[in-house]
N, C-alpha and C positions, 0 to 999 in steps of 0.2 A: 344544422343537421349533419354537417360533415365532421364536426367535432367529436360526436359520440363514437363513430368507428376508430378514430385515432385515439381516443382515450382507452378503449377497449384493447386495441393492439398494444399500446403502451403498457397497460396493466399485465397483458399476457406475456409480453417480452420481459418485463421486470420479474414476473414470477418464474420464468425459465431461468433467467440469470441468477436468481437468488440461491441456486444450488452450488454455484461455483464459489471457491474461496476468493476473497478480495486480497490483492497484493498491496502491502502497505510499506513504504520506506519512510523511516523516521530518521531525522538527523541527529537527534540526541537521545541518550538512554531514557531520560525522564519522559519524553514524548512517546517512545516505544513502550514504555510501561503503561502509560495512559491508553494507548491504542490496544494493547493487550487486554487490559481490563474492560474496555468498551467493546472490542471485537470478539473476544474469546476465541473459540475454535473455528470461528468463521473467517479468519484472516491468516494470511502468511505475512509475517513481518520481518524486515531487515533493518537494523539499526546501523548507521554509518559510523558514528563516533563511539569511542569506548568511554566508559564511565571515568577512567583515570585521566582523560584528555581534557584540557581546557577548551571549552567550546569556541572561544575566540580565536584560537590558534590552531584549528584543525585544517590541515592542508588538503586541498581537493586532489584526489587520485583518480587515474583513469578507471580503476576498479569501481569506483562509486557510480560511474556511468552504467557499467555492466550490472551492478546490483539494482540500480534503479529500473533498468530495462528487464530485470528478472532473467538474465541469461548468464552463462558462465563464460568468462574470459580466460585466456591463457596468459599467465604472467611472463 
């Protein structure tokens, strides 16, 4: 019997959260393109690597942490 109120609360919470855009961080442009196709206008996407970079040799940068946290950092 306790599961029914929990299910109703979860459904209601998900319905309220559905109005906000989902923040997505893609490591590669190909993954970013797939996310754009699937998410459409319901997502905000940031792609870390450029299309011209070799994905095996992308250096980690402190700015990637800021992008993943969806905040602005001062360089």
